[in-house]
N, C-alpha and C positions, 0 to 999 in steps of 0.2 A: 564636394568637400563640405558644403553646408549641411548636407544630409548626415555625414559622419559626425560633424560637430554637434548637431541636434541630438543624434542617437547617443553620443557619449554623455551629453548633458542630461538626457532623460534617464540613462542607466545610473548616472551618478546620483540623481535625485532619488531613485528607487533604493540605491544602496544606502544613502544617508538616512532615508526614512526607516529602512529595515534596521539600520544600526541604532537609531534613536529608540525605536520601540523595543528592539532586542535588549538594549541596555536597561531600559525601564523594567522589563520583565526579569532581567538578571538580578537587579537590586531587590525586586519584590520577592523573588524565589529565595534569596539569601536572607530575607528579613532585615535588610540593610537600610533602615530608614534614614540614618545619618548620611550614608553615601548617596541615597536618592535625593535628599534635601540639597546637598552640595551640587550634585549633578544638574538639578533643575535650576539652581541659581546660575550656574555657568551657561545653561541653555536659554535663559530667560529672554535675552535680547535677540535671539535667533528666530527668524521667520519659520513657522511650521505650517504644514497643511492642516486644515480643520480636523481631519481624521486623526492626525498625530496629536493635535491639541486635546481632542476628546479622549484619546487613549491615556494621555498623561493625567487628565482630569479624573478619569475613572479610577486609576490607581491611587491618586491622592485621596479621593473620598473613601476608598477601601482601607487606607492606612493613615488614620488621623494622628498617629504618634509621630509622623513626620513634622507636625506642627500646623495648626490651623492658619497660621499667618501665611504659610506657603500656599494653602488652598485659596485663600483670599487673593493673594498676589497673582496666582496663575489665571484668575478670572480677568486680570488686566494685561495679560501677556500680549505682545505685539501681533501675534498671529490672528487676533480677532479684528484688527484694523480693516475697515471697509468690507467686512463680511456681513452676511445676513444676520449673524448673531449680534454684531455691533448695532445694526439698525434696530433690532428688537430691543436691545439694551437702551438705546437712545429714546425709544418710545416709552419704555417703562420708566426711564428717568424723569420724564415729564410729569407723570403721576406722582412719583416719589418726591420730587422737588416741590411740587405744589402742596403735597401733604405736609412736608417739613415746614413750609412757609406758614401754613395754617396753624401748625402746632406752636410755632414761635409766637404767633399772634394770639395764642390761647383760644383759638376757634376750633376746639377739639371735635365738635360734631362734623365740621367740614373736613378736618384732617382724617377722621375715621372713614368718611365717605371716599376720599382719595386713595387711602391705603387699601380699602376694599376693592376699588376699581383696579388698582395695581395687581391685587391677588387674582382677580378675575381675568385680567389681561394675560397673566402668566399661564393660566390654565386654558384660556380660549385659544392661544396660539399652539396648543399641543393636544387638540381633541379632548378638552376638558380634563386633562391630566397634568400633573406637575412634572416637567422634564427633569431627569436625573441631574443634569448639569445646573439646574436652577433651584434645587432643593433648599440650599442655604438662603438664597434671596427670598424665596417664598416664605420660609419660616421666620425670617427677619421681618417681613411684611406683617405676618400674623402677630408677631411680638409687638409691633407698633400699633396694630389694631387694638390689641388688648390694653395697651397703655392709654390710648385715646379714650376708650370706654371707661377706664378707671378715672381718668381726669374729669370725665363728665359725671362722676359718682354713680355710674351704672355698674356697680360692683358685681352683681350676680352675672351679668352678661360678660363682663371682663373675665371673671373666673372661668366661664365656659370657653372663651377663646384661648385662655392660658392652657386649658386642658387639651387643646388641639395640637400643642407643640410637643413633639416627641423628645425623648431623652438624648437623642443623637445631636440635638442642636448645641452648638459650641457654648452658648450662653445659658445653658439649661439651669445652672444654679441661680443665676440672676432671675430667670423666669420663675423658679420656685420661690425665691424671695418675694417677688412682686405678687405671685399667686397667694402667698401667705397673707400679705396685706389686703388683697382683694377679698379673700375668705373672711378675714377678721372684720373688715368693714361691712361685709354682708351678713355678719353674725353667724357664720358657719364655722364654729370653733373647732369642730372635729377635722374639717378640711384644712384649717389654718395650722393646726398641730401636725397634721399629716404632711403638709408641705415642709414644715420644719424638720420632721423626721427624714424626709427625702433629702433635704439639704445636708443633714448630718449622716447621711448614708456612708457606709464604709468605703464606697467608691471614691468619695471626696476626702478632703482634709476633715478631721474631727472638729475643727474650729468653725464657728458660725459667724455670719455677719452680726455685729452687736445688736442691731434692731431685732433680729430674730430671737435673741435671748429676752429682749424686752417684751415682745408679744407673748412669748412663753409665760413670763412672769405674770403679765396681766391676765391671761386666760386661766392659769392655775390659781391665781388669786380669786377670780370670779367663780371658779369651780370648787373653791375651798380645799384644794389639794396641797396641803402644807408640805408633805413629804417631797412631792415633785418640785414644788417651788424652791425648797431648800437645796435640792439636788441641782437645780438650774443656777442658783446663786453660787454654789461651789464651783460649777463649771466655768462661770464668768471669771471668778477669782483665779482659777487655775490657768485659764487662757491668758489673763493679764500677767500672771507670774511668769509664764513661759515666754511671753512677748518681751518682758523686761530682762530676764536672765539669759536670753539667747537660745533657749531650748527650741523655740519656734524659729526654724530656719526659713530662708527664702524659698527653698524647695517645698517645705510644708505649706507655706503661704500660697505657692503657685498652684497647689491642688485645690484651691478654693473655687475654681471654675474650669470647664473643659478647655477653654482657649489657652490658658497658661499651663494647665495640667499636661497638655500635649507636649509642651516644651520640657517640663520637668521629667516626664516619662522618657523623652528622647535622651536627656542627660543620664538618667539612671540606666537605661538600656545600653548606653555606650560603654558602661563600665563592665559589662558582662562579656565573656569570651564568645566569639562567633567565628568559627573556622571557615565559614562560607564568604566572608567579606571580600569584595573585589577591590583590592588595592591597586590593581592594574587600571581600573577606571577612575577611582578617586584615591589619591595618595593619603598616607597617614598624616602628613603635615596639613593637608587641606581639611581633613576631618578635625584635627586638633584646633585649627583656627576657627572653624565653624562652632565647635563646642564652646570655645572661649567667648565668641560673640553671644551665644545663647546664655551662658552663665552671666556675663556682664549685663545683658538686657534684663534678666530676671532680678539680679541683685539691685540694679538701679530702680526698677519698679517697686521692689520691696522697701527700699529706703525711703521712697516717696510716700508709700502707704502706711508704713510702720507708725510714725508719730500720730497720724490721723486715726489709726486703729486704736492706739492706746488712749487717745483722748475720748473716742466714742465709747470704749469699754468702761472708762472711769465715769463717764456721764450716765451710762446705763446702770452702773452700780448704785449711783445716787438715786436714780428713779426707782430702782429695785428696793432700796431701803424704805422709800415711801410706800411702795405697793405692799411690802411684806410686814409693815409695822402693825402691831396689834391694835393700836388706837385709830387706825385709818379705815374709814368705811366709805371711801369715795367710789368704790366699784360695787355695784349691786350684784349679789350672788346669783348664780344660774343654777336652777334646780336639776335640769337635765340637758343633754346635748340633743340637737335637732335630728341628727342622723347617726347611724352606727354601722361601720364596715370593718374590714380586717386589714392587716399587714404591718410588718416591721417591728423591731424591738431595739431600744437603746436606753434602758433604764426607766422607761415609762410603760404604761399599761397598753402595749401595742402587740399585735400578733407577730411572732417570729417568722422570718422568711428563710426557708431552707436551713434551719439551725444557725442562723446568723450570717450565712454567706450572702453577700450582696451582689446583685447583677445590675448593670446599667439599665436594662430593659424595664426593671421594676421601679426605677426612680420616677417620682411624680405620682405614683398610685397609692401612696400610704395615707391611711385615714385613722385618726385617733378613735379608740373604742372604749376608753375609760368613762366612768360615770362621774357625775358631780358628787362631791362628798359634803356638800352644804347640808346642815341640819335644817329640815323643813320647819318653818314657823307655823304655829297654829293660827288659823284664821279667827279673828274676833267674832 
């Protein structure tokens, strides 16, 4: 009798596993990201085999439009408890916790060393390669390494590490923002403007972080490029107007970074007709409830950020007025740019990419190729 019970239990486990993976494949085949999101929420507290967990993880990384919040949550799923993966994660956490502690104490040289050890640990445990399941963790560690170098005023080295982070990283627009500052502080103005161009890529929202406009203004002032400076001023005023009159919606704001953009894209995709949707797996009501949760979360975030954004833009306009004033000469002119390369176009002297069509893979590779327009002064 015990043999039959064991056999039944074993077959039931196989059937459940096949059903779980089969359902995941069905959602993916139907391009049903909303259904997949709801399904994984329902399965989140259920114990899976490590192979099942990995199958779900692989599909999640292939389908970022499900929401990067789901990808992050799945890495904490119950199936990892007491597994070899959890042991590795605990070992890694020791390095990261110590690194965070040093950062809090402003001992950035030590925090960099610990983040570097964490990066090496990730690769060492997988034959000097980054495991696919640990890509996001590894990229986040690189991000923290670059920040630690910047905090030590090692700007050129920081810029180099920022360049290691690919466009698939969920916080890539934040990386580009920080890369802009690193390049600016390293006096690499062509790369600073290139990072801004990447932030303003057609893949993202057309609106920039207010500080990005400020760096543009300062650099264009130093390059004596009045036309570009005035263009930037108009962009700031337009941004502020759209923020005040409601033309800038919470979905527009959400496209400011890949993390929130994934949720905005999920919302927009759900409004399109999809004949392949599996309502037998996830009902229409469940889908509507999930969309309501996403809408509410994005609206709440936007309401928090909106007044801060307005205040920052108004402050930047004030600084811009000083920088662009005719009688202000607190910025020394630059006669030429240190380097020149190609890529991208959006109102500035940059190389157009595929007739204006923007692809995610090209983000982060833009470099300003315009020259200084300052009138050379005669040496006495």
